C-alpha positions in Angstrom: 2.7 -17.5 -161.0 4.3 -15.6 -158.1 8.0 -15.2 -157.3 7.3 -16.0 -153.7 4.4 -17.1 -151.5 4.9 -15.9 -147.9 2.9 -18.0 -145.4 2.3 -16.0 -142.3 1.9 -12.3 -141.7 3.9 -11.8 -138.5 7.0 -9.6 -138.2 9.1 -12.0 -140.2 6.6 -12.3 -143.0 5.9 -8.5 -143.2 9.6 -7.7 -143.2 10.3 -10.2 -145.9 7.4 -8.7 -147.9 8.9 -5.2 -147.5 12.2 -6.3 -148.9 10.6 -8.4 -151.7 8.3 -5.6 -152.9 11.1 -3.1 -152.9 13.0 -5.5 -155.1 10.0 -5.5 -157.5 9.1 -9.2 -156.9 5.6 -10.5 -157.4 4.5 -11.9 -154.1 1.4 -12.9 -152.2 1.0 -13.4 -148.5 -1.3 -16.0 -147.0 -2.4 -15.3 -143.4 -5.1 -17.1 -141.4 -6.0 -14.4 -139.0 -4.7 -10.8 -138.8 -1.3 -9.3 -139.9 1.1 -9.0 -137.1 0.7 -12.5 -135.6 1.3 -12.7 -131.9 2.6 -9.1 -131.8 -0.8 -7.8 -132.6 -2.1 -9.5 -129.4 0.7 -8.1 -127.2 -0.5 -5.3 -124.8 2.7 -3.3 -124.8 6.1 -3.6 -126.5 9.1 -1.9 -124.9 12.0 -3.8 -126.4 11.7 -3.0 -130.1 14.3 -0.4 -131.3 12.9 3.0 -132.1 9.9 2.8 -129.8 10.2 3.4 -126.1 6.8 2.0 -125.6 4.1 1.0 -128.2 1.2 -1.3 -128.2 1.7 -4.5 -130.1 -1.3 -3.8 -132.2 0.0 -0.4 -133.2 3.5 -1.8 -134.0 2.0 -4.6 -136.2 -0.3 -2.1 -137.9 2.7 0.2 -138.8 4.4 -2.8 -140.4 1.3 -3.8 -142.2 0.6 -0.3 -143.5 4.1 0.0 -144.8 3.8 -3.0 -147.0 0.3 -2.4 -148.2 1.4 1.0 -149.5 3.8 -1.0 -151.7 1.0 -3.1 -153.0 1.1 -6.3 -151.0 -1.5 -8.8 -151.9 -2.9 -10.7 -148.9 -5.1 -13.8 -148.9 -6.9 -14.6 -145.6 -7.2 -18.4 -145.4 -6.0 -21.5 -143.6 -3.6 -23.7 -145.5 -5.1 -27.0 -146.6 -2.2 -28.7 -148.3 1.5 -28.0 -149.2 3.1 -29.3 -152.5 6.6 -27.9 -152.2 9.0 -30.5 -153.4 8.8 -29.7 -157.1 10.3 -26.8 -159.0 6.9 -25.1 -158.9 5.6 -24.7 -155.3 1.9 -25.1 -154.7 -0.2 -24.2 -151.7 -3.9 -25.2 -151.5 -6.2 -22.9 -149.5 -9.9 -22.3 -149.1 -9.4 -19.5 -151.7 -7.8 -21.8 -154.3 -4.4 -23.1 -155.1 -1.5 -20.7 -155.4 1.8 -21.3 -157.3 5.2 -19.8 -157.0 8.9 -20.2 -157.7 9.7 -20.1 -153.9 8.0 -20.4 -150.6 8.8 -18.5 -147.4 7.3 -20.1 -144.3 6.7 -17.6 -141.4 4.2 -19.8 -139.6 5.2 -18.7 -136.1 4.9 -20.6 -132.9 2.3 -20.3 -130.2 2.7 -20.8 -126.5 1.1 -23.9 -125.0 -1.7 -22.8 -122.7 -2.8 -24.1 -119.3 -6.3 -24.8 -120.6 -7.7 -23.5 -117.3 -10.9 -21.5 -117.1 -10.4 -17.7 -117.4 -7.0 -18.1 -119.1 -7.9 -16.2 -122.2 -9.8 -13.6 -120.2 -6.6 -12.7 -118.3 -4.1 -12.7 -121.2 -2.5 -9.3 -121.1 -4.2 -8.7 -117.8 -1.9 -10.6 -115.5 -1.1 -13.6 -117.7 1.9 -13.6 -119.9 3.8 -16.2 -121.9 7.1 -14.2 -122.2 9.0 -12.9 -119.2 11.5 -10.9 -121.3 8.6 -9.2 -123.0 6.4 -8.3 -120.0 8.5 -8.8 -116.9 9.1 -5.1 -116.3 5.4 -4.5 -115.9 5.6 -6.4 -112.6 8.4 -4.5 -110.9 8.2 -5.0 -107.1 5.1 -7.2 -107.5 4.3 -10.8 -106.7 4.4 -13.2 -109.6 4.3 -16.9 -110.4 6.1 -18.9 -113.0 4.5 -22.2 -114.1 6.6 -24.9 -115.8 9.3 -27.4 -115.2 11.8 -26.9 -118.0 14.6 -24.5 -118.9 12.2 -21.7 -119.8 10.7 -21.6 -116.3 14.1 -21.4 -114.7 15.4 -18.8 -117.2 12.3 -16.7 -116.7 12.6 -16.9 -112.9 16.2 -15.8 -113.1 15.2 -12.9 -115.4 12.4 -11.9 -113.0 14.6 -12.2 -109.9 15.8 -8.6 -109.9 12.4 -7.3 -111.0 9.7 -8.9 -108.9 9.2 -8.7 -105.1 8.2 -12.4 -104.8 8.3 -15.3 -107.2 6.5 -18.7 -106.9 7.7 -21.5 -109.2 5.0 -24.1 -109.8 6.1 -27.4 -111.3 3.8 -30.4 -111.8 6.7 -32.7 -111.4 8.9 -33.4 -108.4 12.0 -32.1 -110.2 13.0 -29.7 -113.0 14.2 -30.9 -116.4 16.8 -28.3 -117.4 20.5 -27.6 -117.5 22.2 -28.0 -114.1 23.9 -24.6 -113.9 20.8 -22.3 -114.0 18.9 -24.7 -111.8 21.7 -24.6 -109.2 21.4 -20.8 -109.2 17.7 -21.1 -108.5 18.3 -23.5 -105.6 21.0 -21.3 -104.1 18.7 -18.2 -104.3 15.7 -20.1 -102.9 17.7 -21.4 -99.9 19.2 -18.1 -99.0 17.9 -16.0 -96.1 14.9 -13.9 -96.9 14.6 -15.5 -100.3 12.0 -14.1 -102.7 11.7 -17.4 -104.5 9.4 -20.2 -103.3 9.4 -23.5 -105.2 6.1 -25.5 -105.3 6.6 -29.0 -106.7 4.1 -31.7 -107.7 1.4 -29.1 -108.1 -0.9 -27.8 -110.9 -2.9 -24.6 -111.2 -6.6 -25.4 -111.1 -8.2 -21.9 -111.2 -7.4 -18.4 -112.2 -9.4 -15.8 -110.3 -10.1 -12.1 -110.5 -12.4 -9.5 -111.8 -10.9 -7.2 -114.4 -7.4 -8.7 -114.0 -5.7 -11.7 -112.4 -5.7 -11.5 -108.6 -5.0 -15.0 -107.4 -4.6 -18.6 -108.4 -5.5 -21.9 -106.8 -2.8 -24.5 -106.8 -3.5 -28.2 -106.2 -0.9 -30.6 -104.7 -1.0 -33.8 -106.8 0.1 -36.0 -104.0 -2.4 -35.2 -101.3 -5.0 -33.1 -103.3 -4.7 -30.1 -100.9 -5.4 -26.7 -102.3 -3.5 -23.5 -101.8 -4.5 -20.0 -102.9 -1.8 -17.7 -103.9 -2.3 -13.9 -104.2 -0.3 -12.8 -107.3 -0.1 -9.9 -109.7 1.2 -11.8 -112.6 1.5 -15.4 -114.0 4.1 -16.4 -116.5 3.2 -19.6 -118.3 6.2 -21.5 -119.6 5.0 -25.0 -120.3 6.3 -25.0 -123.9 5.7 -23.5 -127.4 4.4 -25.4 -130.4 5.4 -24.5 -134.0 2.7 -24.6 -136.6 4.3 -27.3 -138.7 2.0 -30.3 -138.6 1.3 -30.3 -142.4 5.1 -30.2 -143.1 6.4 -32.9 -140.8 6.7 -35.4 -143.6 8.4 -33.0 -146.0 10.8 -30.7 -144.2 13.6 -31.4 -141.7 12.3 -30.5 -138.3 13.9 -30.7 -134.8 12.4 -32.9 -132.1 9.8 -30.2 -131.1 8.8 -29.4 -134.7 10.7 -26.3 -135.5 12.0 -26.0 -139.0 15.7 -26.5 -139.5 17.4 -23.9 -141.7 20.9 -22.6 -142.4 22.0 -19.1 -141.6 20.4 -17.9 -144.9 17.0 -19.3 -143.9 17.2 -22.2 -146.4 15.5 -25.4 -145.6 16.4 -28.9 -146.9 14.2 -28.3 -150.0 15.4 -26.1 -152.8 13.3 -23.0 -153.1 11.7 -23.3 -149.6 12.8 -21.0 -146.8 11.7 -20.4 -143.3 11.9 -17.3 -141.0 10.8 -16.1 -137.6 9.5 -18.1 -134.6 8.8 -21.3 -136.6 12.6 -21.7 -137.2 14.9 -23.6 -134.9 16.8 -20.8 -133.0 17.8 -19.6 -129.6 15.9 -16.3 -129.3 12.4 -15.6 -130.4 11.7 -11.9 -130.3 10.2 -9.4 -132.7 13.5 -8.0 -133.7 15.0 -11.4 -134.5 11.9 -12.3 -136.5 12.4 -9.1 -138.6 16.1 -10.0 -139.1 15.1 -13.5 -140.3 12.6 -12.0 -142.7 15.1 -9.6 -144.2 17.8 -12.4 -144.6 15.2 -14.8 -146.1 14.0 -12.2 -148.6 17.5 -11.5 -149.9 18.3 -15.3 -150.0 15.1 -15.8 -152.0 16.1 -13.0 -154.5 19.5 -14.7 -155.0 17.9 -18.1 -155.5 15.4 -16.7 -158.1 18.2 -15.1 -160.0 19.8 -18.6 -160.5 16.6 -20.0 -162.1 16.4 -20.4 -165.8 
């Protein structure tokens, strides 16, 4: 019987584990891949306090080493089933069923990919899913943003003072987002010598290059014409998907599937908490995931103290 099972070994989970172990709680972490989550796959991190520049793998490894020195137990497995509505929480994995007084869900969220050939090849080599994370690597270069929602507009505005040229590629004939930022984009794109070019009713059909992304082929959906764009970077903003499929009939989720919590990371079920990118929130960054993990761990400690 554990005090807490932490599901997910990204920054939120590792931070929560740090606080829990220092509080002498008995915990186990279940991670399907490698500790660090998406951070471990990030080429360079330059917006985490204390590190001017560090590879995502190195940052994740530092977090991992810190908690393993405190004796963190990690099980590497997929989750097969959750049974979390009772007083004793149970999680079934390929390695057996684990029981605990509380559960902390740090499942993360992953960017929806284009599913175009060579996409995985160019991740970190021209393709990014986070403009605020990687935008500065493309200073004075030509980039494209693909997507038709708020994220694509926000990323374009963020990149406007960084990049030399920005293409916005939208498969629809209009954007679905708030009016104010969209009006800013329209104003900028209609100005003299604008660096923004909007391409509507179009999809990316190929990603080309040798060791890095060099150009993309864009297809117009109306007339099937093809256009080749020479770019240095592509920011994919077609959505993110939280890993909550097994929980959709148990927890309160928003329309997209993110877990709804209060400010103490509590879900609608007693003893079940959520932290990091899987939670409904406005900003998903490494530093906010760590903050969530710390808050969740303290909330869990307070909850456990009330149990008889």
